[in-house]
N, C-alpha and C positions, 0 to 999 in steps of 0.2 A: 560442402560445408553447412551446416545448417544452419537458417538464420534466425539472431536471436530475437525473440520480440519479448516487448513488455507484456506480465501479465491481466494490466488492467487495458492498457490502452490499445493495443496490440502493433503498435507500431515499432517496425526494425529499427534495433538501434545498438549500437555501438558499445556505448555506456551505463550496461544496467547495476542498477544496487540493487544486495540482501534485505530483503524487508520481512522482518520475521512478522507472522501473522497476531501473536502474543508477543505484546514487547517483552523483551530480556529484563526490563526493569522490574517486570512484575511477578519475573516467574518465581520468586521462593517465597508468594502472600500466598497465605492458608485458602485464599477463596481460591486462588489461582490453579495452587496443587491438588485440588478439591476437585475442583470442574476440570479440569483439560489432565488426559497424558501426558506423559515424558514425552511425547514424540510430537501428538499435538501442538505442544510448547513447544519444541523447534520445529517446528517448518517454514521455512522459508522459501519465498518467489523471489523472481525478478521483476524490477519493472525500471519504468526510463527516469530518473532523476526528478525531469518534472513531477509525474504521477507520487515520487514517494515526496518529495518539499512537499505538493495538495494533500496529502495523506494528514500526516504530521505537524501541516498547517490549520486544519481542520480540526482535527481529533486530540483527546488528553491520552496520555498510557493506558490509563484506567477504564476510558472511551472504548479505546480499540481490542482489547482482550473482553472486552464485556459486552459488546453488543457488533464489533465490529471485524470480528477476527477470523473473516473466509474473503475470500476476490469473491463469492455472488454477494456476501453483503453489503461490503465498500461501495462493487458500483450499482448496487440499488441506490444505497443513500441522493436523495436529490441534488445534491452540489456537485459531487463527485461523477455523479452520473453527466451532471452537463459541463464539467471540465474535459471528461473522457471522451466528448464528444468534438468539443474543439478544439483538443486537445490533439486530435487523432488528424485533422486537417494540416497538423504543422507537420514539415519534414520534420526529424527528428534530430540535424544539424542545432538546429534552432534552441538559443536559450532561453527556455519561461521563464521569465518572473510570477511570482506565485503569491500572494493576496495572503497575507497575515487575519487571522483567525481577530474580528472582533471584542 
């Protein structure tokens, strides 16, 4: 059986969540339809809960669609990169608390 890993932190996790790289709430907006194909809008990656919570606490749905619509773009953001480095050292069973955006 293949071990499933978080697409961001690469931790082996049993409880992975589905993350739409382009949030579903912006799929019907004309700008989103104009800039992304249907396949791009429906792209989903598996993330551990900690990474998923961190992403949604830092970015709005519009920011995710406009700027952070790929794993590479997310990982390149300084706060996400710092979080990934930190959380990668934690066991996957640890419940990580995420600070909300100020």
